[in-house]
PAZAPA-4460 file (N, C-alpha, C; in steps of 0.05 Angstrom, whole numbers, plus 32768, in hexadecimal, padded with zeros to 4 digits):
% residues 332
    n_x    n_y    n_z   ca_x   ca_y   ca_z    c_x    c_y    c_z   seq   type   mol
   8740   823D   862D   8737   823F   8648   8748   822D   865A     1      X     A
   874E   8237   8672   875F   8228   8685   8751   820E   868D     2      X     A
   8762   81F9   8691   8757   81DF   8699   8746   81E0   86B2     3      X     A
   874F   81EE   86C8   873E   81EF   86E0   8723   81FC   86DA     4      X     A
   8722   820F   86C8   8708   821C   86C1   86F6   8208   86B4     5      X     A
   8700   81F9   86A1   86F0   81E4   8693   86E5   81D0   86A7     6      X     A
   86F7   81C6   86B9   86EE   81B3   86CD   86DA   81BF   86E0     7      X     A
   86DE   81D8   86E8   86CC   81E5   86FB   86B1   81E9   86EF     8      X     A
   86AF   81F3   86D6   8695   81F7   86C9   8685   81DD   86C8     9      X     A
   8692   81C7   86C1   8684   81AE   86C0   867B   81A5   86DC    10      X     A
   868D   81A7   86EF   8686   819E   870A   8670   81AF   8717    11      X     A
   8672   81C9   8713   865D   81DB   871F   8642   81D5   8712    12      X     A
   8642   81D3   86F7   8628   81CE   86E9   861C   81B3   86F2    13      X     A
   862C   819E   86F4   8622   8184   86FD   8617   8187   8719    14      X     A
   8625   8195   872B   861C   8198   8746   8602   81A7   8749    15      X     A
   85FF   81BD   873A   85E6   81CC   873B   85CF   81BC   8731    16      X     A
   85D3   81AD   871C   85BD   819C   8712   85B6   8186   8726    17      X     A
   85CA   817B   8732   85C7   8166   8747   85B8   8172   875F    18      X     A
   85C0   818A   8767   85B3   8197   877F   8596   819E   8779    19      X     A
   8591   81A7   8760   8575   81AE   8759   8563   8195   875C    20      X     A
   856D   817E   8753   855D   8166   8755   855A   815C   8771    21      X     A
   856F   815F   8782   856D   8157   879E   8558   8169   87AC    22      X     A
   8559   8183   87A7   8546   8195   87B3   8529   818E   87AC    23      X     A
   8525   8186   8793   850A   8180   8789   8500   8165   8794    24      X     A
   8513   8154   879D   850C   8138   87A4   8509   8133   87C2    25      X     A
   850D   8146   87D3   850D   8141   87EF   8501   8158   87FF    26      X     A
   84F2   8153   8814   84E9   8169   8825   8501   8177   8831    27      X     A
   8501   8191   8833   8518   819F   883C   8510   81BB   8847    28      X     A
   8524   81C8   8852   8521   81E4   885B   8537   81F5   884F    29      X     A
   852F   820E   8848   8543   8222   883F   853A   823C   884B    30      X     A
   854B   8251   8846   8543   826C   884F   8529   8275   8843    31      X     A
   8523   826B   882A   850B   8274   881C   84F3   8261   8821    32      X     A
   84FA   8248   882A   84E5   8234   882E   84E7   8229   884A    33      X     A
   84D4   822F   885A   84D5   8229   8877   84C9   820F   8880    34      X     A
   84C6   81FB   886E   84BA   81E2   8876   84CA   81D4   888C    35      X     A
   84BC   81C6   889D   84C9   81BA   88B5   84CD   819C   88B1    36      X     A
   84C5   8191   889A   84C5   8174   8897   84E0   8168   888D    37      X     A
   84F3   8179   8886   850C   816F   887B   8524   817E   8885    38      X     A
   853C   8175   887E   8554   8183   8887   8558   819D   8877    39      X     A
   856A   81AE   8881   8573   81C6   8873   8581   81BD   8859    40      X     A
   857A   81CA   8843   8584   81C2   8829   85A3   81C5   8828    41      X     A
   85B0   81B1   881D   85CD   81B1   881A   85D5   81A7   87FF    42      X     A
   85ED   81AC   87F6   85F6   81A5   87DB   8604   818A   87DA    43      X     A
   860A   8182   87C2   8616   8168   87BD   862F   8162   87CD    44      X     A
   863F   8177   87D2   8658   8173   87E0   8653   8168   87FC    45      X     A
   863C   816E   8808   8637   8165   8823   862F   8147   8824    46      X     A
   8627   813D   880E   8624   811F   880C   8640   8113   8808    47      X     A
   8650   811F   87F6   8669   8113   87EF   867E   8114   8805    48      X     A
   867D   8129   8816   8691   812B   882B   8686   8123   8846    49      X     A
   866D   8119   8847   8661   8112   8860   864D   80FB   885E    50      X     A
   8635   8100   8854   861F   80ED   8857   8623   80D2   8849    51      X     A
   8634   80D1   8834   8638   80B7   8827   8647   80A4   8839    52      X     A
   8654   80AE   884E   8664   809D   8860   8656   8099   887B    53      X     A
   863F   80A5   887F   8631   80A1   8898   861C   808C   8894    54      X     A
   8624   8073   8898   8612   805C   8894   85FE   8059   88AA    55      X     A
   85EE   8044   88A8   85D9   803F   88BC   85E4   803A   88D8    56      X     A
   85FD   8030   88D9   860A   802B   88F3   861A   8043   88FD    57      X     A
   861A   8059   88EE   8629   8070   88F7   8646   806F   88F0    58      X     A
   8655   8083   88F6   8671   8085   88F1   867E   8097   8905    59      X     A
   8697   8091   890D   86A5   80A3   8920   86AF   80BB   8911    60      X     A
   86B0   80D2   891F   86B7   80EB   8912   86D3   80E9   8905    61      X     A
   86E6   80DC   8912   8701   80DA   8907   8700   80C8   88EE    62      X     A
   86F1   80B3   88EE   86EF   80A1   88D7   86E2   80B0   88C0    63      X     A
   86CE   80C1   88C6   86C0   80CF   88B0   86D4   80E0   88A0    64      X     A
   86E5   80EF   88AE   86F9   80FF   889F   870C   80EF   8890    65      X     A
   8714   80D7   889B   8726   80C6   888C   8719   80BA   8873    66      X     A
   8700   80B4   8875   86F1   80A9   885E   86EC   80BF   8849    67      X     A
   86E4   80D7   8852   86DE   80ED   8840   86F7   80F9   8834    68      X     A
   870E   80F7   8843   8728   8103   883B   8728   8121   883C    69      X     A
   8714   812C   8849   8712   8149   884D   86FE   814E   8864    70      X     A
   8701   8163   8873   86EE   8169   8888   86D2   8170   887C    71      X     A
   86BE   816B   888B   86A3   8173   8884   869A   8189   8897    72      X     A
   8683   8195   8892   8677   81A8   88A5   8665   8199   88B8    73      X     A
   8672   818B   88CC   8663   817A   88DE   864E   8188   88EE    74      X     A
   8656   81A0   88F8   8642   81AF   8908   862A   81B7   88F7    75      X     A
   8630   81BF   88DE   861A   81C7   88CC   8608   81B0   88C6    76      X     A
   8613   8199   88BF   8603   8182   88B8   85F2   8179   88CF    77      X     A
   85FC   817C   88E8   85EB   8176   88FF   85D5   818B   8903    78      X     A
   85DD   81A4   8900   85CA   81BA   8904   85B4   81B9   88EE    79      X     A
   85BB   81B1   88D6   85A8   81B0   88C0   8596   8198   88C0    80      X     A
   859B   8185   88D3   8589   816E   88D6   8591   8154   88C9    81      X     A
   85A9   8152   88BE   85B1   813A   88B0   85BD   8125   88C3    82      X     A
   85C9   812D   88D8   85D6   8119   88EA   85D7   8123   8907    83      X     A
   85DE   8110   8918   85E1   8116   8935   85FC   810D   893D    84      X     A
   860A   811D   894D   8625   8116   8957   8623   8111   8975    85      X     A
   862A   80FA   897D   862C   80F3   899A   8646   80FF   89A5    86      X     A
   8644   8113   89B6   865C   8122   89BE   866F   8112   89CE    87      X     A
   8666   80FF   89DE   8678   80F0   89EF   8689   80DB   89DF    88      X     A
   867D   80D0   89CA   868B   80BB   89BA   8694   80C5   899F    89      X     A
   868A   80DC   8996   8690   80E7   897B   8685   80D5   8965    90      X     A
   8671   80C5   896C   8663   80B5   8958   864F   80C6   8949    91      X     A
   864D   80C2   892F   863A   80D1   891F   8625   80BE   8914    92      X     A
   860C   80C6   8918   85F5   80B6   890F   85E4   80C7   88FC    93      X     A
   85DB   80BB   88E7   85C8   80CA   88D5   85AD   80CB   88E2    94      X     A
   85A0   80E2   88E0   8585   80E5   88E9   8572   80D8   88D4    95      X     A
   8559   80D6   88DB   8545   80CC   88C7   8546   80DD   88AE    96      X     A
   8547   80F8   88B2   8548   810A   889B   8562   8106   888B    97      X     A
   8578   8101   8899   8591   80FD   888C   8592   80E3   887C    98      X     A
   8586   80CE   8887   8585   80B5   8878   8574   80B7   885F    99      X     A
   855E   80C6   8861   854E   80CB   8849   855D   80DB   8834   100      X     A
   856B   80F0   883D   857B   8100   882B   8591   80EF   881D   101      X     A
   859E   80DE   882D   85B3   80CD   8822   85A8   80BB   880C   102      X     A
   8591   80B0   880F   8585   809E   87FC   857C   80AD   87E3   103      X     A
   8574   80C6   87E6   856D   80D6   87CF   8586   80DF   87C0   104      X     A
   859B   80E6   87CE   85B4   80EE   87C1   85C0   80D8   87B0   105      X     A
   85C1   80C0   87BA   85D1   80AB   87AE   85CC   80A7   8790   106      X     A
   85B3   80A4   8787   85AE   809E   876B   85B1   80B6   8759   107      X     A
   85B2   80CE   8764   85B3   80E6   8753   85CB   80E8   8742   108      X     A
   85E2   80DC   874A   85FA   80DD   8739   85F4   80D0   871F   109      X     A
   85E8   80B8   8720   85E2   80A9   8707   85CD   80B8   86F7   110      X     A
   85B9   80C3   8704   85A4   80D1   86F6   85AE   80E9   86E6   111      X     A
   85BF   80F9   86F3   85CA   8111   86E6   85DD   8109   86D0   112      X     A
   85ED   80F5   86D5   8600   80EC   86C0   85F1   80E2   86A7   113      X     A
   85DA   80D4   86AC   85CA   80CB   8695   85BF   80E3   8685   114      X     A
   85B6   80F8   8694   85AD   8110   8686   85C3   811C   8675   115      X     A
   85DB   811D   8680   85F2   8128   8672   85F8   8118   8659   116      X     A
   85F5   80FE   865B   85FA   80ED   8643   85E5   80F3   862E   117      X     A
   85CC   80F6   8636   85B7   80FD   8623   85BA   8119   8617   118      X     A
   85C4   812B   8627   85C7   8147   861F   85DF   814C   860E   119      X     A
   85F6   8142   8616   860F   8148   8609   861A   8131   85F8   120      X     A
   860D   8119   85FA   8616   8102   85EB   8624   80EE   85FD   121      X     A
   861B   80D5   85FB   8626   80C0   860C   8644   80BD   8607   122      X     A
   864D   80BE   85EE   866A   80BB   85E8   867A   80D2   85F5   123      X     A
   866E   80EA   85F3   867C   8102   85FE   8681   80FE   861C   124      X     A
   866D   80F6   862B   866F   80F3   8648   8681   80DB   864F   125      X     A
   8680   80C5   863F   8691   80AE   8644   86AE   80B6   863F   126      X     A
   86B4   80C6   862B   86CF   80CF   8626   86D9   80E0   863D   127      X     A
   86C7   80F1   8648   86CE   8102   865E   86D5   80F0   8677   128      X     A
   86C4   80DD   867C   86C9   80CB   8693   86E4   80BD   8690   129      X     A
   86E9   80B2   8678   8702   80A3   8674   871A   80B6   8677   130      X     A
   8719   80CE   866D   872F   80E1   8670   8734   80E8   868D   131      X     A
   871F   80EC   869C   8721   80F2   86B9   872D   80DA   86C8   132      X     A
   8722   80C2   86C3   872B   80AA   86D0   8749   80A5   86CB   133      X     A
   8752   80AB   86B3   876E   80A6   86AC   8780   80B8   86BD   134      X     A
   8778   80D1   86C3   8788   80E2   86D3   8786   80DA   86F1   135      X     A
   876E   80D4   86FA   876B   80CC   8716   877B   80B3   871D   136      X     A
   877C   80A1   870A   878B   8088   870E   87A9   808C   8711   137      X     A
   87B3   80A3   8708   87CF   80A9   8709   87D7   80BB   8721   138      X     A
   87C3   80C5   8730   87C9   80D6   8747   87D5   80C5   875D   139      X     A
   87E8   80D2   876C   87F6   80C3   8781   87EA   80C8   879C   140      X     A
   87D2   80D3   879D   87C4   80D8   87B6   87A6   80D2   87B3   141      X     A
   879A   80C7   87C7   877D   80C3   87C7   876F   80DD   87CF   142      X     A
   875E   80E7   87BE   8752   8101   87C2   8734   80FE   87C9   143      X     A
   8728   8113   87D5   870B   8112   87DB   86FB   8110   87C2   144      X     A
   86E1   8109   87C6   86CF   8106   87AF   86C3   8121   87A7   145      X     A
   86CA   8136   87B5   86C0   8151   87B0   86D5   8165   87B7   146      X     A
   86D1   817E   87AE   86E4   8192   87B7   86DF   8198   87D5   147      X     A
   86F4   819D   87E4   86F1   81A2   8800   86E2   81BD   8805   148      X     A
   86D6   81BE   881C   86CA   81D8   8825   86E1   81EC   8828   149      X     A
   86DE   8203   881D   86F3   8217   881E   86F3   8225   8839   150      X     A
   870B   8227   8844   870F   8235   885E   871C   8250   885A   151      X     A
   872D   8257   886E   8739   8271   886D   874A   8274   8854   152      X     A
   8748   828B   8847   8756   828F   882E   874A   8280   8817   153      X     A
   8732   8274   881C   8724   8264   8807   8737   824D   87FD   154      X     A
   8744   8241   8811   8754   8229   880C   8746   8211   8817   155      X     A
   8745   81FB   8808   8738   81E3   8811   874C   81D0   881F   156      X     A
   8743   81C2   8833   8755   81B0   8842   8750   8193   883A   157      X     A
   8765   8186   8832   8765   8169   882D   8770   815B   8846   158      X     A
   8762   8146   884F   876B   8139   8867   8786   812C   8864   159      X     A
   8798   8130   8878   87B2   8123   8877   87B2   8109   8887   160      X     A
   879B   8102   8893   8799   80E9   88A1   879A   80D2   888E   161      X     A
   87A1   80BB   8898   87A2   80A3   8887   8786   809D   887C   162      X     A
   8784   809A   8862   876A   8095   8856   875F   807A   885F   163      X     A
   8746   807B   8867   8738   8062   886E   8731   8053   8854   164      X     A
   8733   8038   8854   872C   802A   883C   870E   802D   8835   165      X     A
   8708   8031   881C   86ED   8034   8812   86EC   8030   87F5   166      X     A
   86D4   802B   87EB   86CF   8029   87CE   86D2   8045   87C2   167      X     A
   86E0   8047   87AC   86E3   8061   879F   86CA   806A   8791   168      X     A
   86C4   8084   8792   86AD   808F   8785   86B5   8096   8768   169      X     A
   86A8   8089   8755   86AF   808D   8739   8699   809D   872A   170      X     A
   8689   80AC   8739   8676   80BE   872C   8684   80D3   871C   171      X     A
   8677   80DE   8708   8683   80F3   86F7   868B   810B   8708   172      X     A
   8679   8112   871B   867F   8129   872D   8698   8124   873D   173      X     A
   869B   810C   8748   86B3   8106   8759   86CC   8107   8748   174      X     A
   86CB   80FD   872F   86E2   80FD   871E   86EA   8119   8717   175      X     A
   86D7   812A   8710   86DD   8146   870A   86EA   8154   8722   176      X     A
   86DF   814E   873A   86E9   815B   8752   8705   8152   8758   177      X     A
   870B   8138   8755   8726   812E   875C   873B   813A   8749   178      X     A
   8735   813C   872F   8748   8147   871D   874C   8165   8722   179      X     A
   8737   8173   8727   8739   8190   872D   8748   8194   8747   180      X     A
   8743   8184   875B   8750   8187   8775   876E   8181   8773   181      X     A
   8775   816D   8763   8791   8166   875F   87A0   817E   8753   182      X     A
   8793   818B   873F   879F   81A3   8732   87A1   81B9   8747   183      X     A
   878C   81BC   8757   878C   81D2   876B   87A2   81CF   877F   184      X     A
   87A6   81B7   8789   87BA   81B2   879E   87D6   81B9   8793   185      X     A
   87DB   81B2   877A   87F5   81B8   876E   87F8   81D6   876A   186      X     A
   87E3   81E4   8761   87E4   8201   875E   87E8   820F   8779   187      X     A
   87DA   8206   878D   87DA   8215   87A7   87F4   820F   87B7   188      X     A
   8802   81FB   87B0   881C   81F6   87BD   8830   820D   87B6   189      X     A
   882B   821A   87A0   883E   822F   8797   8831   824B   8796   190      X     A
   8818   824D   879E   880A   8267   879C   8804   8272   87B7   191      X     A
   8806   828C   87BA   87FF   829A   87D3   87E1   829B   87D5   192      X     A
   87D3   829A   87BF   87B5   829C   87BF   87A9   8282   87B5   193      X     A
   8791   827C   87C0   8783   8263   87B7   877A   8266   879A   194      X     A
   8776   824F   878E   876C   824E   8773   8750   825A   8772   195      X     A
   8740   8255   8787   8725   8260   8787   8725   827E   8786   196      X     A
   8737   828B   8795   8739   82A8   8794   8744   82B2   8779   197      X     A
   8759   82A5   8770   8766   82AD   8756   8752   82AB   873F   198      X     A
   8743   8295   873E   8732   8290   8727   8719   82A0   8727   199      X     A
   870D   82A5   873F   86F3   82B1   8740   86F3   82CF   8746   200      X     A
   8707   82D9   8755   8707   82F5   875E   871F   8304   8753   201      X     A
   8737   82FB   8759   874F   8309   874F   874E   830D   8731   202      X     A
   8745   82F9   8723   8743   82FA   8706   8730   8311   86FC   203      X     A
   871C   8318   870C   8708   832C   8704   8711   8349   870B   204      X     A
   8725   834B   871C   872C   8366   8726   8743   8372   8715   205      X     A
   8745   838C   8716   875A   839B   8708   8762   83B3   8719   206      X     A
   8775   83C3   870E   877F   83DA   871D   876A   83F0   871E   207      X     A
   8759   83F2   8709   8745   8408   8708   872E   8403   871C   208      X     A
   8728   83EB   8720   8712   83E4   8733   86F9   83DA   8725   209      X     A
   86EB   83C9   8734   86D2   83BC   872A   86BD   83C0   873F   210      X     A
   86A4   83C5   8737   868F   83C7   874B   868A   83AC   8759   211      X     A
   868B   83AE   8774   8688   8395   8783   866E   8387   877D   212      X     A
   8659   8397   8779   863F   838B   8774   863D   837C   8759   213      X     A
   8650   8381   8747   8651   8373   872E   865F   8358   872F   214      X     A
   8670   8354   8743   8681   833D   8744   8671   8322   8745   215      X     A
   865C   8320   8754   864D   8306   8754   8643   82FF   8738   216      X     A
   8639   8313   8729   862D   830D   870F   8643   8305   86FB   217      X     A
   865A   8313   86FB   866E   830E   86E7   8680   82F6   86EE   218      X     A
   867F   82ED   8707   868F   82D7   8710   867F   82BD   8713   219      X     A
   8665   82C0   8717   8654   82A8   871C   8655   829F   8739   220      X     A
   8661   82AF   874A   8665   82A8   8766   8653   82B9   8778   221      X     A
   8649   82AE   878E   8637   82BC   879F   8644   82D5   87AC   222      X     A
   8634   82E8   87B4   863E   8300   87C0   864C   82FA   87DA   223      X     A
   8643   82E5   87E9   864F   82DD   8802   866C   82D3   87FD   224      X     A
   866F   82C3   87E8   868A   82B9   87E2   869C   82D0   87D8   225      X     A
   8691   82E2   87C9   86A0   82F9   87C0   86AA   830A   87D8   226      X     A
   8698   830E   87EB   869F   831D   8803   86B6   8310   8812   227      X     A
   86B6   82F5   8815   86CB   82E7   8823   86E6   82EB   8814   228      X     A
   86E5   82E8   87F9   86FD   82EA   87E9   8708   8307   87EA   229      X     A
   86F7   831A   87E7   8700   8336   87E8   870C   833D   8804   230      X     A
   86FF   8333   8819   870A   8338   8834   8726   832D   8837   231      X     A
   872B   8316   882D   8746   830A   882E   8759   831A   881E   232      X     A
   8752   8321   8805   8764   8330   87F4   876B   834C   8800   233      X     A
   8757   8359   880C   875C   8372   881A   876F   836F   8831   234      X     A
   876A   835B   8841   877A   8356   8859   8797   8351   8852   235      X     A
   879C   8343   883C   87B7   833C   8834   87C4   8351   8821   236      X     A
   87B5   8367   881B   87C1   837C   880C   87C0   8379   87EE   237      X     A
   87AF   8366   87E4   87AD   8362   87C7   8798   8374   87BB   238      X     A
   8785   837D   87CA   876F   838C   87BF   8766   83A2   87D2   239      X     A
   8759   83B6   87C8   874D   83CB   87D8   8730   83CF   87CF   240      X     A
   871E   83D4   87E2   8702   83D9   87DC   86FC   83F5   87E7   241      X     A
   86F1   8406   87D6   86EB   8421   87DE   86CF   8428   87D5   242      X     A
   86C3   843C   87E2   86A9   8445   87DA   86AC   845E   87C8   243      X     A
   869F   845D   87B1   869E   8475   87A0   8680   847C   879E   244      X     A
   8678   848F   87AF   865C   8495   87B2   864F   847D   87C0   245      X     A
   863A   8473   87B3   862B   845C   87BE   8636   8441   87B3   246      X     A
   864B   8442   87A3   8655   842A   8796   866F   8422   87A3   247      X     A
   8672   8408   87A9   868A   83FD   87B4   869B   83F1   879C   248      X     A
   86B4   83F9   879C   86C6   83F2   8786   86DD   83E2   8791   249      X     A
   86E3   83CB   8784   86F9   83BA   878C   870E   83BB   8776   250      X     A
   8727   83C2   877F   873D   83C3   876B   8756   83B6   8776   251      X     A
   8768   83AF   8765   8781   83A2   876D   8796   83B6   8775   252      X     A
   87A5   83B0   8789   87BD   83BF   8791   87D4   83B6   877F   253      X     A
   87EB   83C3   8780   8802   83B9   8771   8808   839C   8778   254      X     A
   8806   8395   8791   880A   8379   879A   87F6   8366   878C   255      X     A
   87DD   836F   878A   87C8   835F   877E   87CD   835C   8760   256      X     A
   87D6   8371   8753   87DC   8370   8736   87F2   835B   8731   257      X     A
   8806   835C   8742   881C   8349   873F   8812   832C   8744   258      X     A
   8801   8329   8758   87F6   830F   875E   87E5   8304   8748   259      X     A
   87D6   8315   873B   87C5   830D   8724   87D6   8302   870E   260      X     A
   87EC   830F   8708   87FF   8306   86F3   880B   82EB   86FB   261      X     A
   8813   82E9   8715   881F   82D0   871F   880C   82B9   871E   262      X     A
   87F3   82BE   8725   87DF   82A8   8724   87DB   829E   8707   263      X     A
   87D9   82B1   86F4   87D6   82A9   86D8   87EE   8298   86CF   264      X     A
   8806   82A1   86D6   881E   8292   86CE   8820   8277   86DB   265      X     A
   8818   8275   86F4   8819   825B   8702   8804   8248   86F7   266      X     A
   87EC   8252   86F0   87D8   8241   86E4   87E3   8235   86CA   267      X     A
   87F0   8245   86BA   87FB   823B   86A1   8811   8227   86A6   268      X     A
   8822   822C   86BA   8838   821A   86C0   882E   81FF   86CA   269      X     A
   881B   81FF   86DB   8810   81E5   86E5   8803   81D6   86CF   270      X     A
   87F4   81E3   86BE   87E8   81D5   86A8   87FD   81C9   8694   271      X     A
   8812   81D8   8690   8828   81CE   867F   8835   81B5   868B   272      X     A
   8838   81B5   86A6   8842   819D   86B3   882F   8185   86B0   273      X     A
   8816   818B   86B3   8802   8176   86B0   8801   816A   8694   274      X     A
   8807   817B   8680   8807   8171   8665   881D   815C   8660   275      X     A
   8832   815D   8671   8848   814A   866F   8841   8130   867E   276      X     A
   882F   8132   8691   8829   811B   86A2   880F   810D   869B   277      X     A
   87FC   811C   868F   87E2   8110   868A   87D9   8116   866D   278      X     A
   87C5   8108   8665   87B9   810C   864A   87A5   8122   864C   279      X     A
   87AE   813B   864C   879C   8152   864E   878E   8157   8634   280      X     A
   8799   814E   861E   878C   8152   8604   8771   8144   8604   281      X     A
   8770   812C   860E   8756   811D   860F   8743   812A   8622   282      X     A
   874D   8133   8639   873C   8140   864D   8730   815A   8641   283      X     A
   8741   816A   8635   8737   8183   8629   8723   817E   8613   284      X     A
   8728   816A   8603   8716   8163   85ED   86FB   815C   85F7   285      X     A
   86F9   814F   860E   86DF   8147   8619   86D2   815D   8629   286      X     A
   86E2   8170   8633   86D6   8186   8643   86CE   819E   8633   287      X     A
   86DD   81A4   861E   86D8   81BD   860F   86BD   81C0   8603   288      X     A
   86B0   81A9   85F9   8695   81AC   85EF   8680   81B3   8604   289      X     A
   8687   81AF   861E   8675   81B6   8634   8679   81D3   863B   290      X     A
   8672   81E4   8629   8677   8201   862D   8666   820C   8643   291      X     A
   866F   8223   864D   8661   8231   8662   8644   8236   865A   292      X     A
   8640   823E   8641   8625   8244   8638   8613   822B   8637   293      X     A
   861E   8215   862D   860E   81FC   862B   8607   81F2   8647   294      X     A
   861A   81F4   8659   8615   81EA   8674   8600   81FB   8682   295      X     A
   8602   8215   867F   85EE   8227   868C   85D3   8223   8680   296      X     A
   85D1   8220   8666   85B7   821E   8659   85A7   8206   8663   297      X     A
   85B4   81F2   866D   85A6   81DA   8677   859F   81DC   8694   298      X     A
   85A7   81F1   86A2   85A2   81F3   86BF   8587   8200   86C3   299      X     A
   8572   81F0   86BF   8556   81FA   86C3   854C   81EE   86DE   300      X     A
   854B   81FE   86F3   8542   81F3   870D   8524   81EE   870C   301      X     A
   851B   81DC   871D   84FE   81D8   8720   84F1   81F2   872A   302      X     A
   84D8   81F7   8722   84CB   8210   872A   84CA   8215   8748   303      X     A
   84CA   81FF   8758   84C9   8202   8775   84E5   8204   8782   304      X     A
   84FA   8204   8772   8515   8205   877C   851E   8221   8782   305      X     A
   8531   8224   8794   853A   823F   879B   8548   824D   8784   306      X     A
   8556   823D   8773   8564   824A   875D   8551   8255   8748   307      X     A
   8537   824C   8748   8524   8256   8736   851C   8273   873D   308      X     A
   8521   827B   8756   8519   8296   875E   8530   82AA   875C   309      X     A
   8547   82A1   8751   855E   82B4   874D   8565   82B3   8730   310      X     A
   8573   82C8   8726   857A   82C8   8709   858D   82B1   8702   311      X     A
   8589   82A7   86EA   859C   8292   86E0   85B8   829E   86DE   312      X     A
   85CD   8290   86E6   85E7   829C   86E5   85F0   82A3   86C9   313      X     A
   85FF   82B9   86C7   860A   82C1   86AD   8622   82B0   86A6   314      X     A
   8630   82A6   86BB   8647   8295   86B7   8649   8282   86CF   315      X     A
   8657   826C   86CB   865D   825A   86E1   8677   8262   86ED   316      X     A
   867B   825D   8707   8695   8263   8713   86AC   8257   8705   317      X     A
   86C3   8265   8705   86DB   825A   86FA   86E9   8247   870E   318      X     A
   86DE   8246   8727   86E7   8232   873B   86D0   8230   874F   319      X     A
   86C9   8217   8757   86B3   8214   876A   86B9   8221   8785   320      X     A
   86A6   822F   878F   86A8   823D   87A9   8698   822D   87BE   321      X     A
   86A3   8217   87C8   8695   8205   87DA   8699   8210   87F7   322      X     A
   8685   821C   8802   8687   8228   881C   8678   8218   8831   323      X     A
   867D   821F   884B   866F   8211   8861   8651   8216   8861   324      X     A
   8647   8228   8851   862B   8230   8851   8619   8219   8848   325      X     A
   8623   8205   883B   8613   81EF   8832   8620   81E0   881B   326      X     A
   8638   81E9   8814   8648   81DB   8800   8641   81E1   87E4   327      X     A
   8631   81F6   87DF   8629   81FC   87C3   8641   8205   87B3   328      X     A
   8643   81FD   8799   865B   8202   8789   8660   821F   8781   329      X     A
   864B   8230   8785   864F   824C   877F   864F   825D   8798   330      X     A
   8651   8250   87AF   8652   825F   87C9   8637   8269   87D2   331      X     A
   8621   8260   87C7   8607   8269   87CF   8600   8260   87EC   332      X     A
***
């Protein structure tokens, strides 16, 4: 299995388990739950790219991006009730609901990591942490603690502003994200298509065509994220979507078939380069026991959680689809 897939499966599973616990631990609102006592539910990424840096004294919008090393969905976080932005000064203040959410989020990294140690073995998780830290320590750029929110073309933006000094986040989730993002940046410097599109959508398509309605189930990615990816692939001439009776079929054009081959070749090439620079053998050894099946089997949401009302995923995404909708790793 490709290294980005192994990293993605672990990061997505950790995030979903983290999000389930956050949802269970705080008053909140969702499309299915209309309570007025809490903020709109958001995923772990919105803590890592935003709320962890909004202290009691507030933070300037420019400083926030420098600290986070990637843009956040500032309008969304304000609309969802986590913070308030003073338009004249660009100062950001956490609301009462945002401060409560921040304090609930903080300890969850340790709580979920402890569960993983109990579930998969303390030595297994410690070896994974050490392998990730060894790679992060060799990177020549300071990266965000999470994958960036994906924009046009499902490409994530890393801030080019000078990084503000801060304590590094050494949570397992942040380490997984940094290594995956470093690989992604190298891949996307040479690819016409983002790794998110290549891994989750282009990989599933072929010349004969696939039913659009099947793509969320077989990819582990939300129908909204699939729609965004297909729209981009169609616009750029990589794919075509046609109706055959009542069924919509997505298939690759000759340009798309060539791109699928190129993506697979580039993934292999980047991983081969990494094998010369990093100890990938140790990383793979610590990741491979965390199989897709083992990770999914542990994702039991609380009965009152929104994921309890939808089918358990058949697979985890081969790349996190972090969208502006709330930062969920499967694009929900």
